[in-house]
C-alpha positions as CSV (number, residue, x, y, z in Angstrom):
1,X,-29.9,-29.2,60.4
2,X,-33.4,-28.2,59.1
3,X,-32.9,-24.7,60.4
4,X,-29.5,-24.3,58.7
5,X,-31.0,-25.7,55.5
6,X,-33.8,-23.2,55.5
7,X,-31.4,-20.4,56.2
8,X,-29.2,-21.5,53.3
9,X,-32.1,-21.7,51.0
10,X,-33.2,-18.2,52.1
11,X,-29.8,-16.9,51.4
12,X,-29.8,-18.5,47.9
13,X,-33.2,-16.9,47.2
14,X,-32.0,-13.5,48.4
15,X,-28.9,-13.9,46.2
16,X,-30.9,-14.8,43.2
17,X,-33.2,-11.8,43.8
18,X,-30.3,-9.4,44.1
19,X,-28.8,-10.8,40.9
20,X,-32.1,-10.3,39.1
21,X,-32.4,-6.8,40.5
22,X,-28.9,-6.0,39.4
23,X,-29.5,-7.4,35.9
24,X,-32.7,-5.3,35.6
25,X,-30.9,-2.2,36.8
26,X,-28.1,-2.8,34.2
27,X,-30.6,-3.5,31.4
28,X,-32.7,-0.5,32.4
29,X,-29.7,1.7,32.7
30,X,-28.4,0.7,29.2
31,X,-31.9,1.2,27.7
32,X,-32.1,4.6,29.3
33,X,-28.6,5.5,28.1
34,X,-29.5,4.2,24.6
35,X,-32.6,6.3,24.4
36,X,-30.9,9.4,25.7
37,X,-28.1,8.9,23.3
38,X,-30.4,8.6,20.3
39,X,-32.3,11.7,21.4
40,X,-29.0,13.5,21.7
41,X,-28.1,12.7,18.1
42,X,-29.7,14.9,15.5
43,X,-29.7,15.3,11.7
44,X,-29.2,19.0,12.5
45,X,-25.7,18.1,13.6
46,X,-24.9,16.9,10.0
47,X,-24.1,20.0,7.9
48,X,-26.6,20.9,5.2
49,X,-23.8,21.9,2.9
50,X,-20.1,21.3,2.7
51,X,-17.4,22.5,0.4
52,X,-16.4,19.9,-2.1
53,X,-14.1,19.5,-5.1
54,X,-16.5,17.8,-7.5
55,X,-15.2,14.6,-9.0
56,X,-15.3,14.0,-12.7
57,X,-18.2,11.5,-12.5
58,X,-20.5,13.7,-10.4
59,X,-21.1,11.0,-7.8
60,X,-22.6,11.5,-4.3
61,X,-19.8,11.2,-1.7
62,X,-19.7,10.6,2.1
63,X,-18.3,13.3,4.3
64,X,-18.5,12.7,8.1
65,X,-22.0,11.4,8.9
66,X,-23.6,12.8,5.7
67,X,-23.9,12.1,2.0
68,X,-23.4,15.0,-0.3
69,X,-24.2,15.6,-4.0
70,X,-21.9,17.3,-6.5
71,X,-22.9,20.7,-5.3
72,X,-22.1,19.9,-1.7
73,X,-25.7,19.7,-0.6
74,X,-26.7,17.0,1.8
75,X,-28.5,14.1,0.2
76,X,-30.9,12.2,2.5
77,X,-31.8,8.8,1.2
78,X,-35.6,8.3,1.1
79,X,-36.2,5.3,-1.0
80,X,-37.6,1.8,-1.7
81,X,-36.2,-1.6,-2.8
82,X,-37.0,-2.8,-6.3
83,X,-37.0,-6.5,-5.2
84,X,-37.8,-9.6,-7.3
85,X,-36.5,-8.1,-10.6
86,X,-33.0,-9.4,-10.9
87,X,-33.2,-12.1,-8.2
88,X,-36.5,-13.8,-7.4
89,X,-38.0,-14.4,-4.0
90,X,-40.8,-17.0,-4.1
91,X,-43.3,-15.2,-1.9
92,X,-43.0,-12.1,-4.1
93,X,-43.5,-13.8,-7.5
94,X,-46.4,-15.3,-9.5
95,X,-44.2,-18.4,-9.9
96,X,-44.1,-21.5,-7.7
97,X,-42.8,-25.1,-7.5
98,X,-46.0,-26.3,-5.9
99,X,-48.1,-25.7,-2.9
100,X,-47.4,-27.2,0.6
101,X,-49.5,-30.2,1.5
102,X,-50.3,-32.1,4.7
103,X,-49.6,-35.8,4.9
104,X,-53.2,-36.6,4.0
105,X,-52.9,-34.7,0.7
106,X,-54.8,-31.6,1.8
107,X,-53.4,-28.1,1.5
108,X,-51.3,-26.9,4.4
109,X,-52.9,-23.5,4.5
110,X,-56.2,-22.3,2.9
111,X,-58.0,-19.2,3.9
112,X,-61.8,-18.7,4.2
113,X,-62.0,-17.7,0.5
114,X,-60.4,-21.0,-0.6
115,X,-57.1,-19.3,-1.4
116,X,-54.1,-21.5,-1.0
117,X,-51.6,-19.5,1.0
118,X,-48.5,-21.7,1.6
119,X,-46.1,-22.7,-1.2
120,X,-42.7,-24.4,-1.3
121,X,-39.7,-22.1,-1.0
122,X,-38.1,-21.4,-4.4
123,X,-34.5,-20.2,-4.6
124,X,-33.2,-18.5,-7.7
125,X,-30.6,-21.3,-8.2
126,X,-33.4,-23.9,-8.2
127,X,-35.6,-21.7,-10.4
128,X,-32.8,-21.5,-13.0
129,X,-32.1,-25.3,-12.8
130,X,-35.8,-26.1,-13.4
131,X,-35.9,-24.0,-16.5
132,X,-32.6,-25.3,-17.8
133,X,-33.9,-28.9,-17.3
134,X,-37.0,-28.1,-19.2
135,X,-34.9,-26.8,-22.1
136,X,-32.8,-30.0,-22.0
137,X,-36.0,-32.0,-22.1
138,X,-37.2,-30.1,-25.1
139,X,-40.2,-28.4,-23.5
140,X,-38.9,-25.2,-25.1
141,X,-35.8,-24.0,-26.7
142,X,-33.0,-21.9,-25.3
143,X,-34.1,-19.1,-27.5
144,X,-37.7,-19.4,-26.1
145,X,-36.3,-19.4,-22.6
146,X,-34.5,-16.2,-23.3
147,X,-37.7,-14.7,-24.7
148,X,-39.5,-15.7,-21.5
149,X,-36.9,-14.0,-19.3
150,X,-36.9,-10.9,-21.4
151,X,-40.7,-10.8,-21.4
152,X,-40.7,-10.9,-17.6
153,X,-38.0,-8.2,-17.2
154,X,-39.3,-5.7,-19.6
155,X,-42.9,-6.0,-18.3
156,X,-42.0,-6.0,-14.6
157,X,-39.8,-2.9,-15.0
158,X,-41.1,-0.1,-17.3
159,X,-41.0,3.7,-17.4
160,X,-44.3,3.9,-15.4
161,X,-42.5,2.3,-12.4
162,X,-39.9,5.1,-12.2
163,X,-42.5,7.8,-12.7
164,X,-44.6,6.3,-9.8
165,X,-41.6,6.1,-7.5
166,X,-40.6,9.7,-8.3
167,X,-44.2,10.9,-7.9
168,X,-44.4,9.2,-4.5
169,X,-41.7,11.6,-3.3
170,X,-38.9,9.0,-3.1
171,X,-35.4,9.8,-4.4
172,X,-33.5,6.4,-4.3
173,X,-34.0,2.8,-5.4
174,X,-32.0,0.0,-3.8
175,X,-31.7,-2.6,-6.5
176,X,-31.2,-6.3,-5.4
177,X,-29.0,-8.2,-7.9
178,X,-27.6,-11.7,-8.3
179,X,-24.1,-12.7,-9.4
180,X,-25.5,-14.6,-12.3
181,X,-27.0,-11.5,-13.7
182,X,-23.4,-10.7,-14.7
183,X,-21.6,-14.1,-14.8
184,X,-22.1,-17.6,-16.3
185,X,-20.5,-21.0,-16.2
186,X,-19.9,-23.3,-13.2
187,X,-19.5,-21.6,-9.9
188,X,-15.8,-22.8,-9.7
189,X,-15.0,-21.1,-13.1
190,X,-17.2,-18.2,-13.7
191,X,-16.8,-15.8,-16.6
192,X,-18.5,-12.5,-17.5
193,X,-21.6,-12.7,-19.7
194,X,-21.5,-10.9,-23.0
195,X,-24.8,-9.1,-22.1
196,X,-23.7,-8.6,-18.4
197,X,-24.7,-4.9,-18.3
198,X,-27.6,-4.7,-20.8
199,X,-30.5,-4.9,-18.4
200,X,-28.8,-2.9,-15.6
201,X,-28.0,-0.1,-18.1
202,X,-31.7,-0.1,-19.1
203,X,-32.7,0.3,-15.4
204,X,-30.1,3.0,-14.7
205,X,-31.1,5.0,-17.8
206,X,-34.8,5.1,-16.7
207,X,-33.8,6.0,-13.1
208,X,-31.6,8.8,-14.5
209,X,-34.5,10.0,-16.6
210,X,-36.6,10.5,-13.4
211,X,-33.7,11.9,-11.3
212,X,-33.6,8.8,-9.1
213,X,-30.4,7.4,-7.5
214,X,-29.7,3.7,-7.5
215,X,-27.9,1.6,-4.9
216,X,-26.6,-1.6,-6.6
217,X,-27.1,-4.3,-4.0
218,X,-25.4,-7.7,-4.4
219,X,-28.3,-9.6,-3.0
220,X,-26.9,-13.0,-3.9
221,X,-23.2,-14.0,-4.2
222,X,-21.6,-17.1,-5.5
223,X,-21.7,-19.9,-3.0
224,X,-24.4,-18.1,-0.9
225,X,-23.7,-15.7,2.0
226,X,-26.6,-16.8,4.2
227,X,-28.5,-19.8,3.0
228,X,-31.8,-17.8,3.1
229,X,-34.1,-17.8,0.1
230,X,-33.3,-14.2,-0.7
231,X,-29.6,-15.0,-1.4
232,X,-30.5,-17.4,-4.2
233,X,-29.1,-20.6,-2.9
234,X,-29.5,-22.8,0.2
235,X,-25.7,-22.9,0.5
236,X,-23.6,-20.6,2.6
237,X,-20.1,-21.4,1.4
238,X,-19.0,-18.0,0.2
239,X,-17.1,-16.7,3.2
240,X,-14.6,-19.5,3.4
241,X,-14.2,-20.4,-0.3
242,X,-11.2,-18.6,-1.9
243,X,-12.4,-19.3,-5.5
244,X,-15.8,-17.8,-4.7
245,X,-14.3,-14.8,-3.0
246,X,-11.9,-14.1,-5.8
247,X,-14.8,-14.3,-8.3
248,X,-16.8,-11.7,-6.4
249,X,-13.7,-9.5,-6.2
250,X,-13.4,-9.7,-10.0
251,X,-17.1,-9.1,-10.5
252,X,-17.1,-5.9,-8.3
253,X,-14.0,-4.7,-10.0
254,X,-15.6,-5.3,-13.4
255,X,-18.8,-3.4,-12.4
256,X,-16.8,-0.5,-11.1
257,X,-14.6,-0.4,-14.2
258,X,-17.6,-0.5,-16.6
259,X,-19.3,2.5,-15.0
260,X,-16.2,4.7,-15.0
261,X,-14.8,3.6,-18.4
262,X,-17.6,2.3,-20.6
263,X,-20.7,4.1,-19.2
264,X,-19.5,7.2,-17.3
265,X,-22.7,8.9,-18.3
266,X,-24.5,6.6,-15.8
267,X,-22.0,6.9,-13.0
268,X,-23.7,9.8,-11.2
269,X,-27.0,7.8,-11.1
270,X,-25.3,5.1,-9.0
271,X,-25.4,6.2,-5.4
272,X,-23.5,3.3,-3.9
273,X,-22.2,-0.2,-4.4
274,X,-23.7,-2.4,-1.7
275,X,-21.1,-5.2,-1.3
276,X,-23.1,-8.1,0.1
277,X,-26.7,-8.2,1.3
278,X,-27.2,-9.4,4.9
279,X,-23.7,-10.8,5.3
280,X,-24.0,-13.6,7.8
281,X,-24.7,-17.3,7.7
282,X,-28.2,-18.3,8.8
283,X,-26.6,-20.3,11.6
284,X,-24.7,-17.3,13.0
285,X,-25.9,-14.5,15.3
286,X,-24.7,-11.7,13.0
287,X,-21.9,-10.2,10.9
288,X,-18.4,-10.5,12.4
289,X,-14.7,-10.5,11.6
290,X,-15.0,-13.4,9.0
291,X,-17.4,-11.2,7.0
292,X,-15.5,-7.9,7.6
293,X,-12.3,-9.4,6.2
294,X,-14.0,-10.7,3.0
295,X,-15.9,-7.4,2.5
296,X,-12.6,-5.6,2.9
297,X,-11.3,-7.5,-0.1
298,X,-14.4,-6.6,-2.1
299,X,-13.9,-3.0,-1.1
300,X,-10.3,-3.1,-2.3
301,X,-11.4,-4.5,-5.6
302,X,-13.6,-1.5,-6.3
303,X,-11.2,1.0,-4.9
304,X,-8.5,-0.3,-7.2
305,X,-10.4,1.3,-10.1
306,X,-12.9,3.7,-8.5
307,X,-12.4,6.0,-5.5
308,X,-15.4,8.1,-6.3
309,X,-18.5,6.0,-5.6
310,X,-19.7,5.4,-2.1
311,X,-19.4,1.8,-0.9
312,X,-22.2,0.5,1.4
313,X,-21.1,-2.0,4.0
314,X,-23.8,-4.0,5.8
315,X,-24.0,-5.4,9.3
316,X,-26.8,-7.5,10.6
317,X,-28.7,-8.0,12.8
318,X,-27.7,-5.2,15.1
319,X,-25.8,-1.9,14.8
320,X,-22.8,-3.1,16.7
321,X,-22.1,-5.7,14.0
322,X,-19.8,-3.4,12.0
323,X,-16.2,-2.4,12.9
324,X,-14.7,1.1,13.2
325,X,-14.0,1.9,9.5
326,X,-10.5,3.1,10.5
327,X,-9.6,-0.6,11.4
328,X,-9.7,-1.4,7.6
329,X,-9.0,2.0,6.2
330,X,-12.4,2.3,4.7
331,X,-13.2,5.7,3.2
332,X,-16.3,7.1,1.4
333,X,-18.5,4.4,2.9
334,X,-22.1,4.2,4.0
335,X,-22.9,1.8,6.9
336,X,-26.1,-0.1,6.4
337,X,-28.5,-1.9,8.8
338,X,-31.7,-3.9,8.3
339,X,-34.4,-3.8,10.9
340,X,-37.3,-6.3,11.1
341,X,-39.1,-6.8,14.4
342,X,-40.7,-10.1,13.5
343,X,-42.0,-10.5,17.1
344,X,-43.8,-7.1,17.3
345,X,-47.1,-8.9,18.0
346,X,-45.5,-11.6,20.2
347,X,-44.3,-9.8,23.3
348,X,-41.5,-7.6,21.8
349,X,-43.1,-4.3,21.0
350,X,-41.3,-1.9,18.7
351,X,-40.5,0.4,21.6
352,X,-38.5,-2.4,23.2
353,X,-36.9,-3.5,20.0
354,X,-35.7,0.0,19.0
355,X,-34.6,0.8,22.5
356,X,-32.3,-2.3,22.2
357,X,-31.1,-1.1,18.8
358,X,-30.4,2.4,20.1
359,X,-28.4,0.9,23.0
360,X,-26.3,-1.1,20.7
361,X,-25.9,1.8,18.4
362,X,-24.5,3.8,21.3
363,X,-21.4,1.5,21.2
364,X,-20.8,1.7,17.4
365,X,-21.6,5.3,16.4
366,X,-18.7,5.8,14.0
367,X,-18.2,8.9,11.9
368,X,-19.9,7.6,8.8
369,X,-23.3,8.0,7.2
370,X,-25.9,5.4,8.3
371,X,-28.6,3.9,6.3
372,X,-31.5,1.4,7.0
373,X,-31.5,-0.6,3.7
374,X,-34.5,-2.8,4.6
375,X,-37.3,-2.5,7.1
376,X,-41.1,-2.9,7.4
377,X,-43.6,-2.1,10.1
378,X,-46.3,-4.3,8.6
379,X,-49.8,-2.8,9.0
380,X,-48.9,-0.6,12.0
381,X,-49.3,2.9,10.5
382,X,-48.5,4.6,13.8
383,X,-45.1,2.8,13.9
384,X,-44.4,3.8,10.3
385,X,-44.9,7.4,11.1
386,X,-43.0,7.3,14.4
387,X,-39.9,5.4,13.2
388,X,-39.6,7.1,9.7
389,X,-39.3,10.3,11.6
390,X,-36.9,8.8,14.1
391,X,-34.7,7.7,11.2
392,X,-34.8,11.3,9.9
393,X,-34.0,12.8,13.3
394,X,-31.0,10.5,13.5
395,X,-29.9,11.5,10.0
396,X,-30.2,7.9,8.8
397,X,-31.3,7.3,5.2
398,X,-33.8,4.5,4.5
399,X,-35.2,2.3,1.7
400,X,-38.4,0.4,2.5
401,X,-38.8,-3.3,1.5
402,X,-40.4,-3.4,-1.1
403,X,-41.9,-1.9,-4.3
404,X,-43.8,-4.7,-6.1
405,X,-45.4,-7.8,-4.6
406,X,-48.1,-10.3,-5.3
407,X,-50.8,-11.3,-2.8
408,X,-52.4,-14.7,-2.5
409,X,-54.1,-13.9,0.8
410,X,-52.1,-14.2,4.0
411,X,-50.1,-11.0,4.1
412,X,-51.3,-7.4,4.0
413,X,-50.0,-5.1,1.3
414,X,-47.6,-3.2,3.6
415,X,-45.0,-5.3,1.8
416,X,-45.5,-3.4,-1.5
417,X,-46.5,0.0,-2.8
418,X,-48.0,-1.8,-5.8
419,X,-49.7,-5.2,-5.4
420,X,-50.8,-7.9,-7.8
421,X,-53.8,-9.4,-6.2
422,X,-54.0,-12.8,-7.8
423,X,-57.6,-13.6,-6.9
424,X,-57.0,-17.3,-6.6
425,X,-60.3,-18.1,-4.8
426,X,-61.7,-21.6,-4.9
427,X,-65.3,-22.4,-4.0
428,X,-66.0,-24.8,-1.2
429,X,-66.0,-28.3,-2.5
430,X,-63.5,-27.7,-5.2
431,X,-61.4,-30.9,-5.7
432,X,-57.8,-30.5,-4.7
433,X,-56.6,-31.2,-8.2
434,X,-58.8,-28.4,-9.6
435,X,-57.6,-25.7,-7.3
436,X,-56.4,-22.4,-8.8
437,X,-52.8,-22.0,-7.8
438,X,-49.8,-19.8,-8.6
439,X,-48.0,-20.7,-11.8
440,X,-46.1,-23.9,-11.5
441,X,-42.9,-23.5,-13.6
442,X,-42.3,-27.2,-13.5
443,X,-45.4,-28.0,-15.6
444,X,-46.7,-24.8,-17.2
445,X,-46.5,-24.6,-21.0
446,X,-44.4,-22.1,-22.8
447,X,-47.6,-20.2,-23.7
448,X,-48.8,-20.2,-20.1
449,X,-45.5,-18.8,-18.8
450,X,-45.3,-16.2,-21.6
451,X,-48.8,-15.1,-20.8
452,X,-48.0,-14.6,-17.1
453,X,-44.6,-13.1,-17.5
454,X,-45.6,-10.6,-20.2
455,X,-48.3,-9.2,-18.0
456,X,-46.3,-8.0,-15.0
457,X,-46.7,-4.3,-15.7
458,X,-47.6,-1.7,-13.1
459,X,-50.9,0.2,-13.7
460,X,-49.8,3.8,-13.8
461,X,-49.3,6.8,-16.1
462,X,-51.8,5.4,-18.6
463,X,-50.3,2.0,-18.6
464,X,-52.5,-1.0,-17.9
465,X,-51.1,-3.5,-15.5
466,X,-51.7,-6.3,-12.9
467,X,-49.8,-4.4,-10.2
468,X,-51.8,-1.6,-8.8
469,X,-51.9,1.0,-6.0
470,X,-54.8,0.2,-3.8
471,X,-56.7,2.8,-1.7
472,X,-56.4,0.6,1.4
473,X,-52.7,0.0,0.8
474,X,-50.6,0.6,3.9
475,X,-47.5,2.0,2.0
476,X,-49.7,4.2,-0.1
477,X,-51.0,5.9,3.0
478,X,-47.6,5.9,4.7
479,X,-46.0,7.8,1.9
480,X,-49.0,10.1,1.3
481,X,-48.9,11.1,5.0
482,X,-45.1,11.3,5.2
483,X,-44.5,13.4,2.0
484,X,-47.6,15.5,2.2
485,X,-47.8,17.9,-0.7
486,X,-44.6,16.4,-2.2
487,X,-46.5,13.1,-2.8
488,X,-47.7,13.6,-6.4
489,X,-49.3,10.2,-7.0
490,X,-52.1,10.5,-9.4
491,X,-55.2,9.7,-7.3
492,X,-57.0,8.7,-10.5
493,X,-54.6,5.7,-10.7
494,X,-55.5,4.5,-7.2
495,X,-57.8,1.5,-7.1
496,X,-60.6,1.3,-4.5
């Protein structure tokens, strides 16, 4: 009995070993195939010029795997995201709803300079509710709130920003937006705001002045598409709520109508309509049929009034998360992916991560242009150089996340080309209640908020500002190396 038992155990071990070996061979074979496939693809296979019949709005259009301007010349997206302007992300803003504390009342994270680094997440929906409550309590009037919001917008976004982006060598801005930039009222009965397009028109006009294209990205939809902070709400009810879906169809239809009927002079500046940012629930593995079906309805809402503009359709978190466009009859579309290797320093190097992406891409290489709408390689300058060129070799456009950020200590400035270093140091022994912290919008006075929000300018082109290009900035060096002589950033504006 013992002999048979050992023999059986040995067979089991051999079987497991063979299984593991087969699995490794399969994975290795797929990885090799993916890498060979990526190397076999080249931007050189995408024609540099095509014959086009220009449309009346002069928009960029998709032909095969390329994007082409009104003259039929290939347009390769090389851009950046202008995050935190129309929809806030707490970590990118000077605002807060308080620091994170331990049970004993101490701060959860403080660096060696006494800078508090960890704050409560703040969603746009909660940000709006806090400010509305303060108006209701009489802390300030509705007119004062409007003045605060205008002060922030028109200082955060000035002509100097567009000049800097153009001087960097970039040609495109992906602009994250929020449904409430355009709509008002309860989520179940939304209507268009009277000033729905005022600030977007301002942004597009400045972009046009500097020959920059803009991708209008719906970063946050009614009901929430994912439940992550960047979608504006903790909810993720959008995909299965008919009222919410219909509202977004109406909104996209209204946006498309406005720029072909009311402001056709700005139509050519709009490169694409980006239907829904990162379209998947935070509890799901990625984009699937539920999202495809809803995005098809959004696509139809735009196409009912506008066949000229490119429509960007996103799939996360891997290239195989989008369908064959022929399945839905999608035309003049740009497929978009977002790549963040959060575990690059925890056992999953970029080589492994991108090998996996290439392998998955092998199974979903449809005949449409591809675009990496968000990505970041953190402080790894070698990875920046390697993978920007890989995107170029594949013929994929790209927009880095992001343009402007604040820094309170714990992240490096690869997250922003221009950075507001807040210098919130606290000497050892400072009482907790006296610590310098980010602006707490729950308690700050009208004057304190106005002072902070009216000083959000970028220091460039002779304009003073709190957001600056730093000589040690990762993105500054990335773009300087990538664009070479085409990078025209005024070195006199770079801060040491």
